[in-house]
Structure formats: structure tokens, C-alpha cells
C-alpha positions as CSV (number, residue, x, y, z in Angstrom):
1,M,86.4,79.5,86.7
2,D,84.6,79.7,83.2
3,L,82.7,76.6,83.6
4,A,80.8,78.1,80.3
5,G,84.0,77.6,78.0
6,D,83.8,81.4,76.7
7,E,86.6,82.6,78.4
8,N,84.7,85.2,80.7
9,V,85.5,84.8,85.0
10,A,82.7,87.1,87.0
11,D,82.1,86.3,90.8
12,L,79.5,88.3,92.6
13,F,82.1,90.4,94.2
14,Y,84.3,92.0,91.1
15,R,80.9,91.7,88.6
16,E,79.1,94.5,90.2
17,T,79.7,97.8,88.6
18,G,80.0,100.1,92.0
19,V,83.4,97.9,92.3
20,S,84.8,97.6,88.5
21,K,83.6,100.6,87.1
22,G,86.8,102.7,86.0
23,A,89.0,100.9,87.7
24,S,92.3,99.9,85.7
25,I,92.4,96.4,87.3
26,G,91.7,94.1,84.0
27,L,87.9,93.5,83.8
28,V,85.7,94.7,81.2
29,R,82.1,95.2,81.0
30,N,80.1,92.1,80.0
31,V,78.5,93.4,76.9
32,D,76.7,89.9,76.5
33,N,74.6,90.5,79.3
34,K,71.3,92.1,78.1
35,T,70.0,92.6,81.5
36,E,72.4,93.8,83.8
37,E,76.0,95.7,83.7
38,E,78.2,93.7,85.2
39,Y,82.3,92.8,84.7
40,V,84.6,90.2,83.5
41,L,87.9,88.7,83.7
42,R,88.8,87.6,79.9
43,G,90.1,84.4,80.8
44,S,89.3,80.8,82.6
45,V,90.1,81.5,86.0
46,M,89.9,84.4,88.6
47,I,91.8,84.1,92.0
48,W,91.7,86.6,94.8
49,S,92.0,87.3,98.1
50,P,90.7,89.7,100.5
51,G,94.4,91.3,101.4
52,P,95.9,91.3,105.1
53,D,93.4,93.3,106.3
54,R,90.8,90.8,105.5
55,Q,87.8,92.9,104.2
56,V,86.4,94.1,101.6
57,N,83.7,96.8,100.4
58,S,81.1,96.6,97.8
59,K,79.8,100.4,98.1
60,A,83.6,101.5,97.1
61,G,85.5,101.3,94.0
62,A,88.5,97.9,93.4
63,L,91.2,100.6,94.2
64,D,89.6,102.4,97.0
65,K,89.2,102.0,100.9
66,E,89.4,98.5,102.4
67,N,89.8,97.3,98.7
68,T,93.2,98.8,98.2
69,D,95.1,95.7,99.7
70,N,93.1,92.9,97.8
71,I,95.5,90.6,96.1
72,L,94.3,89.9,92.6
73,G,96.1,86.8,90.9
74,W,95.0,88.3,87.4
75,R,96.9,91.2,87.9
């Protein structure tokens, strides 16, 4: 949830550059974060599930390997 009221939502998994950079899943780079590169959803709520295989891979892109079946509530 967007608790700051800035219409940006990020979580520990999809905010990661290695997961979301270059993936067409609706996330954008947060240019307001000057200390590190992170990706955010422009909105107020981010809901997702690891999908039928119940696995995620933080070393793979958002649309690769175990992440291909993830269910993204904002897409």
C-alpha cells in the first residue's frame, strides 16, 4: 500500500533492479530515490502472488524462470 501518499508502491521483490529492469510489467524506475536504483508501481496498492508453482527467483527477471507464472494484480 502507498502509505506515504505519493502514488508510488514498492515491495522487497519487485523493487529490485535485477527483477524489474527492462521487464514490461508496469513498473518504472523511482527517480526520487537518489541512493539506489529501485522500481515502483505508480498507484496505491500492489498485490501479487508467486503463482501456481509458489516460487520466486530474485536472481531472474520478472518474466523469466520461476517468475513467469507470478500473478500480478496490477496488470
